[in-house]
N, C-alpha and C positions, 0 to 999 in steps of 0.2 A: 504493500500500500504506500502511495506517495505521501511524503511529508508535506507540511503546509508551505514550505518554500517552493517545492516543485509544483504545487498546485497554484500558487499565487504569483510567483516570480518567474519571468521568462528566462530561457537559457541565454547566456551571454548578455545579461542585463546591463553590463557596463557600457555596451554600445548605446543602448537606449538612454541610460543615465547621462552619457556624454552629449547625445543629441539634444535631450531636453534642456541640459544646462547651457549649451551653446545658443539654443533658441532664446533662453532667458537673457543672455548677454547681448543678443541682437536687438532686443526691445529696450525702450527707455525704462529706467534712467541711464542704463549703461550705454545703449545705442552704439555699440561697437560695429564697425563696418564689415570686417572680414567674416564674422559669424553668419551674416545673412547669406553668404555664398557657400558656406561649408557646414552649417549647423545640421542639415539633414543628411549629410554624407554617411555618418554612422548608422542612421536608420535604414538607408538604402542598402548599405553593406550587410546589415543584419538581415534584411528581407531576402537579399540575393543568396545568402548562405543557408536559408531555411531549406530542408530537404523536402522532397515530394512524397510526403507520408500523411496519414490521417492525423498523427500527432502534430504535424506542422501547422495545421489549420488552427488548432487550439493555441499553439504557441503564437501565431500571428495575432489572434484576438487578445491574448494576455499581454503580449509585447506592445501592441498598440495602446492598450489601456494604461500600461505602466509608463510608456513614453508620454502619453497625454497628461497623466498625473504630475509628472515632473515638469513638463513644459508649462501647463496651465497654472500650476501652483506658483511657479516663479513669476509668471507674467501677471496673474490676477490676484496675487497675495494682498494687494491694496484693498480688496473687498473686505477682508478681515480687519486690517489695520485702520481703515477709514471709519468703519461702523462700530467697532468694539467699544468706543467711547460712549455710545448712545444706547446700545441694547445688546443683551446676550444673544439675540437672534442673529447677530453678525456672523456667528459660527455657521448657522444654517445658510445664510446668504452667501457665505464663502464656499462651503462644501457642495451645495446643490449644483451650481453651475460648473464647478470643477469636475464633479463626477459625471454630470450629463455630457459635457464636452469630451471627457475622456472616453465615454462609451461611443461617441461619434467617431473619435480617433481610432478606437478599437475596430469599429466596423470598416473604416476606411482602409486600415492596414490589412485586415483580413480580406477585403475585396481585392486589393492590389495583388496579394499572394494568390488568391483564387484565380484571377484572370491570368496571371503569369503562368501558373501551373497548367491550367486547363487549355488555354489558347496559345501559349508560348509567344505572346506578344512581348515586344521589347520593353524593358523597364523604363527606358527613357521616354516612352510614349505613355505608359500606363500610370506611373507614379505622379507626374505633374498634373495629369487630368484628374485623377482621384483626389489629390491634395486640394486642387482648386474647387472641385465639386463639393468637397467637405466644407470649405470656406463659404461657398455660395449658400449651402444649406444653413449654416450658422447665421448667415445674414438675412435669410428669407423666411424663417419660421414665424408664423403669425403670433403677435403679442409678446414673443420672447426673443425676437431677432436680436443678435448681439455681435455685430461685425467690428468689435473692438480689437484693435491691434492685430490685424491679420499679417501674413508674411510680407506682403508688399509694403505695409506701413513701417516695417523696420528700417527702411531707407529714407524716411522723411527728414532725417538729420543731414542728408546729402542730396538736396534737391536737384543738383546738376546731373545726378545719375538717373533720375526718374522722370525725365521729360516725356517719355513715352506714355505716361499716365493719361495724357490728353488724347491718346488713341485708344487705349485698352483699359484704363481705370486701375484701381488698386488691385483687383483680383487678376487682371492681366499681368501685372508685375509679379504677383504671387506665382502664377504659372511660370513666368520667366525665371524667377529665382529657383523654383522647384526643379525646373529643367537643368539649370546650371548645376545645382547640387547633385543631380543624378548623373550628369556627364562627368563631374569631378569624381564621383564614386566609381564610374565605369573606367575612367582613366587610371585611378588608383588600383583597381582590380587587375587591369592589364599590366601595369607596372609590377605589381606584386607577383603576377604569374611568370614574369621573366620574359614574356613575349612582347618585345618592344614594338614589333610591327602592328600589334593589336592596339597600341596606344595612339596610333596616328588618327584613326577615325574619330574617337571621342575628343581628341585634342583639337582637330579641325572644326568639329561641330561646336565645341565649347568656344573657340575663338570667334566663330561666325555669330553665334548666339549673343555673346557678350558685346562684340563690336557693333553689330547693327543697332541694338537698343541704346548703348552709350553714345554711339555716333549721332544718332537722331537727337538724343537729348542735348548734346553739346551744340549741335547746329541750331536747334530750336532756341536754346538759351541766348545765342548770339544774334539771332535774326528776328526774334519776336519783339514787336514794337509795343512799348508800354506808354500809357498816357495817364496823367493824374485826372481823376474824375470828381473828387470831392475832398474838402478839408474837414477832418474829424477831430473832435475832442473825445478822449477816452478816460473814464473815471473809474478808479479802484478804491472804494471807501474803506475796505478792510474791517468788516464787522464779523467777529468770531461766530462760528456756527452754534456754539452752546448758548450764546445770547439770543440768536435768532430762534432757537427752539424753546428756550425758557420763557422769553417775554418778547413776542413779536412787536409790541408797541415800542418798547425800549430800543429794539433793534432798528426799527424804522426811524425813530428819532435820531439814533446814533448815525445812521446812514445819511440822513438829511443834513445834520450838522457837519459831518465830515465832508460831504459833497460841497456844501456852501464854501467851506474854507478852500477846497481844492480848485474850484472853478473861479473863485474871486479874481485871480490874476488875469483871467481871460476876458472879463467884462470890459468892453470898449478898447481892448488891446489886441484881440485876436479876431480874425475874420473866419467864422466857422459856418459850415453848412449843416452839420449834424453832430450831436453829442450823445454818447452812449453811456448808459449806466447799467449795472449788472442785473442778472436774473434775480427775481424776488427781492430787489432792494427795498421795495415798498411792500412790507408784509401785511397789507390791508386789502380789503375788497374796495375798489373804487366805486362800484355801482351799488345801489340799494339792494337789499334782500328782504322783501316784504314779509316772507314767512318767518323771519327772525326778528322783525321789527327794526332792522338795521337800515339806516338812512344813507349809507354810502360814506365816502371820505372826501367831502368837498374841500376841506382844509388842505389835504395832500394834493388834491387835484389843482387847487389854486396855486400851491407852491411850485409845482412843476410848470404850470402855464406861465407864472411870473418869471421863473428862471429862463424859460425859452425866450421870453420877451427881453430880458436883461442881456442874454447872450446873442439875441437876434439869430437864433439857430433852431432847427428842429431837434427834438429830443426823443430818444427811445429808452424806455426804462421798464424793468421787470416789476410786475405786481400780480395780484390775484384777480383773475377774471371770474365772472359768474354768469350763468344762464338760468334765469328763473323759469319754473315750469308751472303748469296750470294746477297741479295738485298740491300747491303750497310747498313744494320741494324745490331744490336748486342743485345745479351741477357746478362745481368749482373748476377753474382752469389755471394752469401755470401760463401766464400771459406776458406778452410784450406790448406796451402801449406807445403809440406815436402821438406826440404833441407838436403843435406848431405855434409860433408867436401869434398872439391875439385870438387865434381860432381855438386854442386849447387842445383837448383830446380829439383826434380826428380818426384814428383807426386802432384796431386791436388784432394781434395775432395770438392764437391759442396753440400751445405746444401740441404737436401731433405724435411724436415718438416719445412715449413716456417710459421712465425708468421702471422696469419690473419690480414689484414688491414695494418700492419706495413711493412711487406716484400712482401706481395702479397694479393691483394683484391680478395676474393673468387668469383669464378663463372663469373668474368668479365675479358675479354681480356685486357691485360695491355695497348694496344694502345688506347683503349677507354678512358683511364684516363689521357692521356697526357695533361699537362697544368692545371689540377685541383689541387689546393693546398691541401696538406696532403693526397692526394689519388694517390700517385705515386708508390705504392708498385708493382714493376714490376720484381722482382727477378725471375730467372729461377729455376726450380726444378731439383736438381741434380740426377744423376744415382746412383743406389746401387752399391757399390764397395766392393772389398775384403779387409780384414785387411792388414795393411802395415807391412812388415817384416823389422826388423833392426838387426844389429849385436850388441851384448852386451858382456860384459866380462864374462857372464855366458853362452854364446852361442846365438843362434838365438831366437828372440822373435817377436811376432806380436801384433799389437794393432789396435783397431777400434776407429774412430774419431766421436765424436758427437759435433755439434756446437750449443751452446746456449740451447734453450728449446727442442732440440732433446733428451735431457736427460729424458724427461717425457714419451718417447715412448719406451716401452719394446721390440717391434718387431725389432727395429734397433739393440739393444744390443744383442738380441738372434741371429740375423743374423751374427753378428761378431763372436760370440762364436761358432756357428755351423760351421763357416768357418775357425776356427783355431786361433782366437784371444786369447792372454794370459791376456790382460788387456785393459781397455778403457781409452781414454782421452777425456775430455770435456773442450773445450775452449769457453768462454762466455764473454759477456759484460753486467754486471748487473748494470751498472751506470744508466740505465733507471729507476731503482726501487727506486731512492731517491738521496739525496745529503748529504753532510757531517753533516749538522745541524740535531740534533736528531729528530725534529718534522717533517722533510721531509723524514725520512727513512720509507719505507713501508714494509709490511709483505712479499712482494715478495723476499726481500733480504734473508730471511731465508727459505721460502717455496721452492724456486728454487733448491738450492743445496740438500735439503732433498730427492729429488727423486733419487739422485745417490746412496743413501744407499739401496734403493729398487733394483736398477739395479745391484749393487754389489752382493747382496744376491741371487737374481734370477739367476744370471749367475755364481756366485762364482768366480768372477774376481775382481781384484783391480781396482780402478779408480783414476786418477789424474785430478784435476780441476785447470785450470788457468783462473782467472776472472780479468778483467780490474781494477775494484775498490774493489774486494773482493765479496764474500768469496772464496779464493783459499784453496785447501785442498787435502788430500789423504784419500781415503776410502778403507779399506781392504776387502777381500772376506766375512768376517763375518759382514760387515756393520759398523765397528768401524771407527770413523773419527779421523784423526790426522793432525798435521801441519796446523791447521785452522788459517787463517790470520785475521787481523783486517780489518774492513771496512774502505774504503776511506783513506787508507795509502799505500804508496809504500812498496812492500815487495817482498822477494824472498827466496826460501828455497830449500834444496836438500833432497831427501827422496827416499827410496826404495819402489817400488810398488810390491805387492805380487799377486800371483795367486794360483790356485789349479789345480789338474789333473782330476777334476770331471766335467762330463757333466750332468747337472741337468735334472730332469724330465721336468721342465718348459722350459729349452732350447730345449729339444727334441720335446716336443709336444705343447708348446705354451699355450695360455690362454684357456685351456679346460674348466675351471670353468666358466669364463665369457661367452664364447660361449654357453656352456651347459645351463647356466642360461637364456640366451636370447631365446634359443630353447624351454626351459621349459615354459618360460613366454608366448611365442606365442601359444604354445599348450594349456596352461591354458585359455588364452583369447578365443581361438577357441571353446573349450569345454564349457566355460561360455556363449558364444554367442549362441551356440546350445541349451543349457539349457534354456536360456531366450526365444528363439523362441518356444520351446516346451511348455513352461509355458504360452506363449501368445495364442498358439493353444488351450490349455486346457481351458483357460478362455473364448475364443470365443465359444467353444462347450458348 
C-alpha cells in the first residue's frame, strides 16, 4: 500500500517546486525578467519525462495540482495578508481560490499529457495552447472570473518587450511566453541527449519566435505617435482602511480635509481639464433612500461642485450609488460620479466587475445573506456605459472609467476605445492590500497597478490612476509609467495624459488568441477521446 507521500506528492516534485517558485519570481513585487522565459521549463521537462502508463495519468493530475499550489500561493498570498487584519474568513478567501485554480492547473497538465500520449502531437504545439486555454477559462467564468496576473502580465515591468499586446492582448503574450518556455525545454533536452544536430530546430524556432515579437515591439515603440489629450490632477488622500471600515463618516471627513489641502496649490495656478479622486473616497450615498428615511448628502454634493468651480475643472470621485426600487428596497453600487463646474453632478458610472465575496457573493441572492457577518456583499452590477466627453483646452476628449480591479478586465477597456475613448481613468482603493509598516505590505500593492500597463498597450491609450493610499500614476500608450507616488503618503500631482489615433487589432477583434486556444484545446480533447475509444475497441477485439 502506498504511503501518503506517494499518494499526495508527484514523482520528481523538485521540478514542479522549481517551476512554481520561478513563476512567483516573474510576478510583482519581484518582477524579474528572465523567469518569464524559463519558469515553465521544469514543468515541460517533467511532463516530457512522464512514461506512457496508467500511473502516469495520475501523476500528471497530482503534479499539476502540486505545481498550481506552489505557483498560486506565491502569486496570490496577498489575499491572506491583505484581509487577515479584518476577518478570520481571510483564510477561506485565500485557500478557496488557490485550491480551485490548482484543480484547473491539474486538469490542464493532465490534458496536455493525455493529448501527447494518445495523439503524439508535439509538445511545442500542445502545451502553449492548453496553458492559454486555462488562462482564458480563468478569465471567463461567470461571476468568479479572475484574470489577475496571468503569464503575459509578468512582463508589464518591461513595456518595450510587449508591444505586440496591441495585436494579441495579454493572453496572446501568454501563449508566446509558453511557446518560448517549451522551445527552451526542447533545446535543453536535445543538448542533454548529446545530439547537437537535434538542437538546431528548436534553436531556430526559438530565435524566430523571440525576434518577431520583440522586433515588432521595438519598431512600434519608435514609430507610434503620441499626443497629449488632457491635463489631469490626481489626488491621493491616504485614508487608512481601518478608519474607512470603522467610521465611514470620519473617513469621508478625513478625505475631504486632506483633499482640500492637496489641491489648494492648484487653484488659479494650474490649468486643469479633469481631477481624479479615488474609489469610495466619499463613503456616503449621494442620493436619497426613501425606504430608510435618508435624504441624501447635499453637503458633500455641494462640496464637490464648489471644488470643481474653484479648480475650473471636471471632477471624478468615488462614492456610493443607489437605485431605489418600488418595494421600498434599494440596491447599492460602488460608483464613480462626474461633476462639472456650475452644473454639479452630471453622470454616474456603477462598477460592473465586482470583487467576489467582498462586493458580491457569487451565485447567491444578496437577500439570503442579510445579517450574516462578513457575507454582506450585496452591491449591484452596473450597466455598460459610453465614454464620458469633456471639454479641454485642446478640444473635446472622452475617457472611460474603471473602478478598482476592473483594470484587470480587457473587454471593458476595449469597449471604451471602440466607442471613442481617448484615455482611461482608474480610481481605486488599494488600502486593502496592506498598511504602512513594511511587513504588512502585500504583493497586491504592486500587482494591481501592473495591469494598467497591459490595458494601455492593448488599446494604445493613456491611463491615469488615483489610489487612496497609492500607487497613483500615469501610464502612456507605450506602457511607460510616470508620476508614480509613494505608498501610504498623501500626494497629488498634475500631468498630461496622452493618446494615439490608432485603433489596434486587439481593440477591433478582441482576445482571438485566447478564444482560439480554448477552441483548439476542446478539439484536441475530443480527438484524444476518440483515439482512446478506438484503442479500447482494438484491445477488446
